[in-house]
C-alpha positions in Angstrom: -20.4 21.3 -20.5 -18.3 18.2 -19.7 -19.1 15.1 -21.8 -17.3 12.5 -19.7 -17.4 11.8 -16.0 -15.3 9.2 -14.4 -16.0 8.1 -10.9 -13.6 7.0 -8.0 -15.6 6.4 -4.8 -12.8 4.5 -3.0 -10.4 6.7 -0.9 -7.8 3.8 -0.8 -5.5 3.5 -3.8 -6.3 0.0 -5.2 -5.7 -1.8 -8.5 -9.0 -0.5 -9.7 -7.8 3.0 -8.9 -4.6 2.5 -10.7 -6.4 1.3 -13.9 -8.7 4.3 -13.8 -5.9 6.8 -13.3 -4.0 5.3 -16.2 -6.9 5.8 -18.5 -7.9 9.2 -17.3 -4.4 10.6 -17.9 -4.9 9.5 -21.6 -8.6 10.7 -21.8 -8.0 14.3 -20.6 -6.1 14.8 -23.8 -9.2 14.2 -25.8 -12.2 15.0 -23.5 -13.7 17.6 -21.3 -13.5 15.3 -18.4 -14.5 15.4 -14.6 -13.2 13.0 -12.0 -15.9 12.4 -9.5 -15.1 11.3 -5.9 -11.6 10.9 -4.5 -8.4 12.1 -6.1 -6.2 10.0 -8.2 -2.5 10.7 -9.1 -1.9 12.8 -12.2 -5.6 13.3 -12.8 -7.7 16.4 -12.6 -8.9 17.6 -9.1 -12.2 15.7 -8.4 -15.6 17.1 -8.0 -18.4 15.7 -5.7 -21.3 13.6 -6.8 -23.7 16.5 -6.2 -21.6 18.7 -8.5 -21.5 16.1 -11.2 -25.2 15.7 -11.1 -25.7 19.5 -11.4 -23.4 19.5 -14.4 -25.3 16.9 -16.0 -28.8 18.6 -15.9 -28.4 19.4 -19.6 -26.6 17.4 -22.2 -23.1 18.5 -23.3 -22.9 20.6 -26.5 -23.2 18.5 -29.5 -24.2 15.5 -27.6 -27.4 13.9 -26.5 -26.0 12.7 -23.3 -22.9 12.7 -21.1 -21.1 9.4 -20.3 -20.3 8.2 -16.8 -17.7 5.6 -16.6 -18.0 3.6 -13.4 -15.9 0.6 -11.9 -17.4 -0.3 -8.6 -20.8 -1.2 -7.1 -21.4 2.1 -5.3 -20.4 4.0 -8.4 -22.9 1.9 -10.5 -25.7 2.6 -8.0 -25.0 6.4 -8.0 -25.1 6.5 -11.7 -28.2 4.4 -12.1 -29.9 6.8 -9.6 -28.8 9.7 -11.6 -30.0 8.4 -14.9 -33.2 6.5 -13.8 -34.5 8.5 -10.9 -33.1 12.0 -11.4 -33.6 11.5 -15.2 -30.3 13.1 -16.1 -29.2 12.8 -19.8 -26.4 10.4 -19.1 -25.3 6.9 -20.2 -23.3 4.4 -18.0 -20.2 2.4 -19.1 -18.9 -0.2 -16.7 -15.6 -1.9 -16.8 -15.7 -5.6 -15.7 -12.5 -7.5 -14.9 -13.8 -10.3 -12.7 -13.0 -13.7 -14.0 -15.9 -15.4 -12.2 -19.6 -15.0 -11.7 -20.6 -11.8 -9.8 -22.9 -12.2 -6.8 -26.7 -11.4 -7.2 -26.7 -7.7 -6.4 -23.7 -6.7 -8.5 -25.3 -8.9 -11.4 -28.4 -6.7 -11.1 -26.4 -3.5 -11.2 -24.5 -4.5 -14.1 -27.7 -5.5 -16.1 -28.6 -1.8 -15.7 -25.5 -0.5 -17.6 -25.7 0.9 -21.1 -22.4 -0.6 -22.2 -19.7 -2.9 -20.6 -16.1 -3.0 -21.4 -14.6 -6.4 -20.3 -10.8 -6.5 -19.7 -10.5 -10.3 -20.9 -12.2 -12.8 -22.9 -12.9 -14.7 -19.8 -14.4 -11.7 -17.9 -16.6 -11.1 -21.0 -18.3 -14.6 -20.4 -19.8 -13.5 -17.1 -21.5 -10.3 -18.2 -23.9 -9.2 -20.9 -23.9 -6.0 -23.1 -20.1 -6.3 -23.7 -19.3 -3.7 -26.3 -15.5 -4.5 -26.4 -12.8 -6.6 -24.8 -10.1 -4.0 -23.8 -7.2 -5.3 -21.6 -6.1 -2.9 -19.0 -2.9 -0.9 -19.9 0.0 0.6 -18.0 1.2 4.3 -18.2 4.4 3.6 -20.0 5.5 7.2 -19.6 5.3 7.0 -15.9 6.7 3.4 -15.4 10.1 3.4 -17.2 13.4 1.3 -16.8 16.1 2.6 -14.7 19.3 3.7 -16.5 21.2 1.9 -13.7 19.2 -0.7 -11.7 21.8 -1.1 -9.0 21.9 2.6 -8.3 18.0 2.8 -8.4 17.9 0.1 -5.8 20.5 1.6 -3.6 18.7 5.0 -3.5 15.6 3.3 -2.0 17.6 2.5 1.2 16.5 -1.1 1.9 20.1 -2.5 1.9 21.5 -5.3 -0.2 22.4 -5.3 -3.8 19.1 -6.5 -5.5 15.5 -6.2 -4.6 12.5 -8.6 -4.9 8.9 -7.6 -4.1 5.3 -8.5 -4.0 2.8 -5.6 -4.0 -1.0 -5.5 -2.9 -3.1 -6.1 0.1 -1.7 -8.6 2.7 -4.2 -11.4 2.8 -4.5 -15.1 2.0 -6.3 -14.5 -1.3 -3.2 -12.4 -2.6 -0.8 -15.4 -1.6 1.2 -13.3 0.6 2.4 -16.3 2.7 3.4 -18.1 -0.6 5.7 -15.1 -1.3 7.2 -15.3 2.2 7.7 -18.9 1.9 9.4 -18.5 -1.5 11.7 -15.9 -0.1 12.5 -18.1 2.8 13.7 -20.7 0.3 15.3 -18.3 -2.0 17.2 -15.7 0.2 19.8 -18.2 1.6 20.9 -18.6 -2.0 21.2 -14.8 -2.4 22.7 -13.2 0.5 22.9 -9.8 -1.4 19.1 -9.9 -1.9 16.2 -8.1 0.1 12.5 -8.9 -0.3 9.7 -6.4 0.2 6.1 -7.1 1.1 4.6 -3.8 0.0 0.9 -3.2 1.1 -1.2 -3.3 4.2 -3.4 -5.8 5.9 -6.8 -5.0 6.8 -8.2 -5.2 10.3 -9.6 -8.7 9.5 -6.2 -9.8 8.4 -4.0 -8.6 11.3 -3.6 -12.1 12.7 -2.5 -13.2 9.2 0.2 -10.5 9.2 1.4 -11.5 12.6 1.7 -15.1 11.4 3.9 -13.9 8.5 6.1 -11.9 10.8 6.5 -15.0 13.0 7.4 -17.1 9.9 10.0 -14.6 8.8 11.6 -14.4 12.3 11.6 -18.2 12.6 13.6 -18.3 9.4 16.1 -15.8 10.8 15.2 -13.3 7.8 13.6 -10.3 9.7 16.4 -8.1 8.4 15.9 -9.3 4.9 12.1 -9.8 4.3 10.8 -6.4 5.0 7.3 -5.0 5.5 7.4 -1.3 4.6 3.6 -1.0 4.5 1.6 0.7 1.8 3.7 3.0 -0.5 2.1 6.1 -2.0 1.1 5.6 -5.6 3.4 8.6 -6.6 6.4 6.7 -5.3 5.6 3.4 -6.9 7.4 4.0 -10.2 10.6 4.8 -8.4 10.4 1.5 -6.4 9.7 -0.5 -9.5 12.8 0.9 -11.3 15.0 -0.6 -8.5 13.6 -4.0 -8.4 15.1 -7.0 -10.1 12.0 -9.2 -10.0 8.4 -8.9 -9.1 6.6 -11.9 -7.6 2.8 -11.9 -7.6 1.4 -15.2 -6.3 -2.3 -14.8 -5.8 -4.9 -17.5 -5.4 -7.4 -15.3 -7.3 -6.8 -12.2 -9.5 -9.4 -10.4 -11.6 -6.6 -8.9 -13.8 -3.5 -7.8 -12.0 -1.7 -4.6 -12.8 1.5 -5.1 -10.8 3.3 -7.3 -13.3 2.5 -4.8 -16.0 3.9 -2.0 -14.0 7.1 -3.9 -13.4 7.2 -4.9 -17.1 7.0 -1.2 -18.1 9.8 -0.5 -15.8 11.9 -3.4 -17.3 11.4 -5.9 -14.4 10.5 -9.4 -15.2 7.9 -11.3 -13.0 7.0 -14.7 -11.5 3.2 -15.0 -11.0 0.6 -17.7 -10.5 -1.8 -18.9 -13.2 -4.3 -16.3 -12.2 -5.6 -12.9 -13.5 -4.0 -12.1 -16.9 -0.6 -13.2 -16.0 0.0 -15.8 -18.6 -0.8 -13.3 -21.4 1.6 -10.8 -19.9 4.3 -13.4 -19.9 4.1 -13.7 -23.7 5.2 -17.4 -23.6 7.9 -16.8 -21.0 9.6 -13.9 -22.6 8.6 -11.3 -20.0 7.7 -13.6 -17.0 7.0 -17.1 -15.7 3.8 -18.4 -14.4 3.5 -21.3 -11.8 0.7 -23.2 -10.1 -1.4 -21.5 -7.3 0.1 -22.0 -3.9 3.2 -23.6 -5.2 6.1 -21.9 -3.3 8.6 -24.5 -4.6 7.8 -23.9 -8.2 7.9 -20.1 -7.6 11.4 -20.5 -6.0 12.7 -22.5 -8.9 11.3 -20.0 -11.5 12.9 -17.1 -9.6 16.2 -18.9 -9.3 16.3 -19.8 -13.0 15.8 -16.0 -13.8 18.2 -14.5 -11.2 21.0 -17.0 -11.7 21.2 -16.2 -15.4 22.2 -12.6 -16.0 21.9 -12.8 -19.8 18.3 -14.3 -19.5 17.4 -11.7 -17.0 18.6 -8.9 -19.3 16.7 -10.4 -22.2 13.4 -10.7 -20.2 14.0 -7.2 -19.0 14.1 -5.8 -22.5 11.2 -8.0 -23.6 9.0 -6.9 -20.7 9.4 -3.3 -21.6 8.7 -3.9 -25.2 5.6 -6.1 -24.5 4.2 -3.5 -22.1 4.8 -0.6 -24.5 3.3 -2.3 -27.6 0.8 -4.6 -26.2 -0.5 -3.4 -22.9 -0.2 0.4 -22.9 -2.7 2.8 -21.2 -2.8 4.6 -24.6 -4.2 1.3 -26.2 -6.6 0.9 -23.4 -7.9 4.4 -23.8 -8.3 3.9 -27.6 -10.3 0.8 -27.0 -12.7 2.4 -24.5 -13.1 5.4 -26.8 -14.5 3.2 -29.5 -17.2 2.2 -27.0 -18.0 5.8 -26.2 -18.3 6.8 -29.8 -20.6 3.9 -30.5 -22.9 5.0 -27.7 -22.9 8.6 -28.9 -23.6 7.7 -32.5 -26.5 5.3 -31.4 
């Protein structure tokens, strides 16, 4: 009988999905594990919630209960129902990344958890029952540096000699317009550069997306600031290997995996003072952080990196080393494993 069930109830591939997939690919080496819900890249084929509940009618061999690891409100709700109403022998672990107070209903759900893993010390302040603080990690076997960055970029087919990108949902909270403004400032100084806005805008943000296209057109940069849409997760490592710089400029970020994925690929970053970006930067060795909404600061930071090839090379190497030794998925999996073992022992 399986002893570990990891839920993924969101059909879209989000930052939460990425972090779950990174850990699952490590956990399947050590556990009889089932993914429940929607598929994730490189992970076992998922089963349904009904199937998971059927498999949990009896505890796994040698254990008093199975563990369900959840990361979203609907997943917490389903797990609570399974444990408290259906009386299945399970315990629930929740990963909390939010660096702000949850609203009333999520707070109630979180209080019902058996154990909580916080991703940062700040996130841990807003929840109880924290068993460990375990930063998210990146899959350093999947995200690797290119042998030749110029060739890797050319293979992507976007034109130009170097690539810059922001990756994530297109919306004001993610600071997408700050990236566009930064690129409008920067690209005239780098005629060989192309900038990518990777991601999609939800229905409620279509007007926002239209305004971005208008801003790009007004700057005469429609052929250089490109909107390729959402890229499948399986193709993201190839994209990362071709980039010269990642710029993530959100107003709010719970954690933020994109800079880490870039770092593991040997790509420095410019980010705002949000999420865990300052920790990733390692005092400026792997990236630079700027004030929220400050396109002028982001432009200056990007220029200082791109205009200095030796500094860029040093940051690229440091970025890879910091991701490998400080923020790997293997390290995250080990930290979470200690929480599971504490639960099973108790």
